C-alpha positions in Angstrom: -13.6 3.5 -8.1 -14.0 7.1 -9.5 -14.7 7.8 -13.2 -11.2 8.8 -13.8 -9.9 5.5 -12.5 -11.8 3.4 -15.1 -9.2 3.9 -17.8 -6.1 3.1 -15.7 -4.2 -0.1 -16.5 -5.3 -3.3 -14.8 -2.5 -5.4 -13.3 -2.4 -8.7 -11.5 0.2 -9.1 -8.7 1.1 -12.5 -7.4 3.4 -12.9 -4.3 5.0 -15.3 -1.9 7.7 -15.1 0.8 9.3 -17.1 3.5 12.2 -17.8 5.8 14.2 -20.9 6.5 14.1 -21.4 9.4 11.8 -18.7 10.8 13.5 -16.4 11.7 16.3 -17.2 9.3 17.4 -16.7 5.7 14.5 -15.2 3.8 13.3 -14.6 0.3 10.3 -13.3 -1.7 8.9 -13.9 -5.1 6.7 -11.5 -7.1 5.0 -11.7 -10.5 3.4 -8.8 -12.3 0.9 -9.5 -15.2 -0.5 -7.0 -17.6 -2.0 -7.6 -21.1 -0.5 -11.0 -21.4 3.0 -9.9 -20.4 4.6 -11.1 -17.3 7.6 -9.9 -15.2 9.2 -11.8 -12.3 11.2 -10.6 -9.4 12.8 -12.1 -6.3 15.1 -11.0 -3.5 16.9 -12.6 -0.6 17.7 -11.5 3.0 20.3 -12.7 5.5 18.0 -12.8 8.5 14.3 -12.1 8.5 10.9 -13.7 9.1 8.1 -15.3 7.1 5.7 -12.4 7.7 8.3 -9.8 6.7 9.0 -11.6 3.4 5.2 -12.0 2.7 4.9 -8.2 3.2 8.0 -7.4 1.2 6.7 -9.5 -1.8 3.6 -7.3 -2.1 5.5 -4.0 -1.4 8.1 -4.8 -4.0 5.6 -5.6 -6.7 3.5 -2.5 -6.0 6.6 -0.2 -5.9 7.5 -1.6 -9.4 4.3 -0.1 -10.8 5.3 3.5 -11.7 1.9 4.8 -12.9 -1.4 4.6 -11.1 -3.1 1.2 -11.7 -5.9 -1.0 -10.7 -4.0 -3.8 -9.0 -5.4 -7.2 -7.9 -3.1 -8.8 -5.4 -3.0 -12.5 -4.8 -1.2 -13.7 -1.6 -1.3 -16.9 0.4 -0.6 -14.9 3.6 -3.6 -14.4 5.9 -1.4 -12.0 7.9 -1.0 -9.7 4.9 -4.4 -10.0 3.4 -6.3 -9.7 6.6 -4.1 -6.9 7.7 -5.4 -4.8 4.8 -8.9 -6.2 4.1 -9.9 -6.3 7.8 -8.5 -2.8 8.4 -6.0 -3.9 11.0 -3.1 -1.9 9.5 -5.1 1.3 9.3 -6.3 0.9 12.9 -2.7 0.3 14.0 -1.6 3.5 12.2 -4.4 5.5 13.8 -3.3 4.2 17.2 0.4 5.2 16.6 1.2 1.5 16.0 0.3 0.4 19.5 -2.0 -2.5 20.0 -4.9 -2.4 22.5 -2.9 -4.3 25.2 0.0 -1.9 24.8 2.6 -3.8 22.8 4.0 -2.3 19.6 2.9 -3.6 16.2 5.5 -5.9 14.7 6.8 -5.0 11.2 5.7 -1.4 11.6 8.2 -0.3 9.0 6.8 -2.6 6.3 3.2 -1.9 7.1 3.8 1.8 6.8 5.5 1.3 3.5 2.7 -0.9 2.3 0.0 1.5 3.2 1.9 4.3 1.5 2.2 2.5 -1.8 -1.4 1.3 -1.7 -2.5 4.9 -1.6 -0.9 5.4 -5.0 -3.1 2.8 -6.7 -6.5 1.1 -6.6 -5.7 -2.1 -4.9 -7.8 -5.2 -4.1 -6.4 -8.1 -2.0 -7.3 -11.8 -2.5 -6.1 -14.7 -0.4 -5.1 -17.9 -2.2 -4.3 -21.3 -0.6 -0.6 -21.9 -0.7 0.9 -25.1 -2.1 -2.4 -26.1 -3.7 -1.5 -26.1 -7.3 -2.2 -22.4 -8.0 0.1 -21.8 -11.0 1.4 -18.3 -10.1 1.5 -19.0 -6.4 3.7 -22.1 -7.0 5.9 -20.0 -9.3 6.2 -17.3 -6.6 7.2 -19.9 -4.1 9.9 -21.1 -6.5 11.2 -17.5 -6.9 11.1 -16.9 -3.1 13.3 -20.0 -2.7 15.7 -18.5 -5.3 16.0 -15.5 -3.0 16.5 -17.7 0.1 19.4 -19.6 -1.5 20.8 -16.6 -3.4 24.5 -15.7 -2.9 23.6 -12.0 -2.9 21.3 -11.7 0.1 21.1 -8.3 1.8 20.4 -7.2 5.4 16.9 -6.7 6.6 17.5 -3.5 8.5 14.0 -3.3 9.9 14.3 -6.7 11.5 17.7 -6.0 12.8 16.4 -2.8 14.4 13.6 -4.9 16.0 16.2 -7.3 17.5 18.2 -4.4 18.9 15.1 -2.9 20.6 13.0 -6.0 21.3 12.2 -4.9 24.8 10.2 -2.0 23.4 7.9 -4.4 21.6 6.8 -6.0 24.8 3.7 -4.9 26.7 4.6 -1.9 28.9 2.8 -2.5 32.1 0.9 0.3 33.8 0.7 -0.4 37.5 0.6 2.9 39.4 -0.7 6.4 39.1 1.6 8.5 37.0 2.7 5.6 34.7 2.6 6.8 31.1 -0.4 5.9 28.9 0.6 3.4 26.3 -1.2 5.3 23.5 -0.2 8.9 24.1 2.5 8.9 26.9 0.3 11.1 29.2 0.7 10.4 32.9 -2.3 8.4 34.2 -4.5 9.3 37.2 -6.4 7.2 39.6 -10.2 7.1 39.3 -13.0 5.2 41.0 -15.7 3.6 38.9 -19.2 5.1 39.2 -20.7 1.7 38.7 -19.0 -1.7 39.2 -19.9 -4.3 36.6 -19.5 -7.8 38.0 -19.6 -10.7 35.6 -21.4 -13.9 36.5 -19.4 -16.1 38.8 -16.8 -13.3 39.3 -15.5 -13.2 42.8 -13.6 -9.9 42.7 -14.0 -6.3 41.7 -11.7 -3.3 41.0 -11.7 -0.6 43.6 -10.2 1.9 41.1 -8.6 2.1 37.7 -5.9 4.2 36.0 -7.2 6.7 33.5 -5.5 8.8 30.8 -6.9 12.4 30.9 -5.7 13.0 27.4 -7.0 10.0 25.2 -9.3 8.6 27.9 -7.8 5.1 27.9 -8.6 3.0 30.9 -6.3 0.5 32.6 -7.3 -2.1 35.2 -4.5 -2.8 37.6 -3.8 -5.8 39.8 -3.3 -3.7 42.9 -6.8 -2.4 42.6 -8.4 -5.9 42.6 -10.5 -6.7 45.7 -12.3 -9.8 46.8 -16.1 -9.6 46.4 -18.0 -10.1 49.7 -20.2 -13.1 49.8 -23.3 -11.0 50.4 -22.4 -8.4 47.7 -23.0 -5.7 50.3 -20.8 -3.2 48.4 -23.3 -3.0 45.6 
């Protein structure tokens, strides 16, 4: 924290979210605490998921803070906490929201929104065990259930968009030269490995691989797989 950040307000943010069933009706609960004062919020959605509601609980709370603050977040969602603390979300953003195996990151819209609002504050994330008697976590769970059973639930447009384009979130296979790189959409080219690394007890090798000349991504394809001779004469 910089010297100028030492005098900013310190706020505690407690969150919880869920869906019944999953996917199903969803809700989130959020508590903000500052200097002994406490504010509570909840919201409900017609169709969503547990993870989206866990993310939404944190986003909603942070977006309610209108001036830069030192915020300590408490969530029982490993998905949310690890996504930030372990740097997953930042890595996904750097890779254009495409995972190493080529499938798109789920809940991209909310992760982008979360990263954006985090940049406006000094935020620390802490995981707490859910349904374990933690006072604020239990209260957030209660608030989330108010959202789930609310008569004024709204549409989760991000989840509905996912359902409409679900095929694009699946792994896009790269099988032949010219198929587009998953990371940058550049046509791949065929290359032969300079050295073939064979794992212990492996009985095959790859005669070639597909390579992206732009971002240098490599793709091993099934058509390039060859049986390894018993005498390893190729090596």
